[in-house]
C-alpha positions as a Python dict, from the first residue, in 0.01 Angstrom:
ca = {
    (1, 'E'): (0, 0, 0),
    (2, 'Y'): (303, -236, -160),
    (3, 'I'): (395, -529, 36),
    (4, 'V'): (663, -764, -87),
    (5, 'A'): (541, -1131, -208),
    (6, 'P'): (376, -1141, 171),
    (7, 'Y'): (374, -1495, 227),
    (8, 'G'): (667, -1626, -54),
    (9, 'G'): (458, -1600, -360),
    (10, 'C'): (291, -1292, -482),
    (11, 'D'): (308, -898, -422),
    (12, 'V'): (-17, -732, -331),
    (13, 'L'): (-67, -394, -421),
    (14, 'V'): (-329, -229, -147),
    (15, 'I'): (-528, 112, -301),
    (16, 'A'): (-801, 250, -48),
    (17, 'G'): (-973, 585, -42),
    (18, 'M'): (-1282, 759, 87),
    (19, 'D'): (-1515, 610, -39),
    (20, 'R'): (-1557, 339, -348),
    (21, 'D'): (-1550, 640, -630),
    (22, 'A'): (-1282, 721, -489),
    (23, 'T'): (-1091, 422, -435),
    (24, 'R'): (-1237, 334, -807),
    (25, 'S'): (-1086, 648, -920),
    (26, 'A'): (-703, 611, -822),
    (27, 'A'): (-736, 239, -913),
    (28, 'Q'): (-786, 316, -1252),
    (29, 'D'): (-543, 588, -1266),
    (30, 'L'): (-298, 336, -1160),
    (31, 'I'): (-346, 135, -1496),
    (32, 'D'): (-334, 402, -1690),
    (33, 'Q'): (-10, 455, -1588),
    (34, 'L'): (58, 52, -1658),
}
């Protein structure tokens, strides 16, 4: 979920998977694309 500047400062990106390993994998995939 991407939340655009909820407090007028920085944007927020929330990454959540079914468990710790799924979340870690999703975050790593995103980092690899950046």
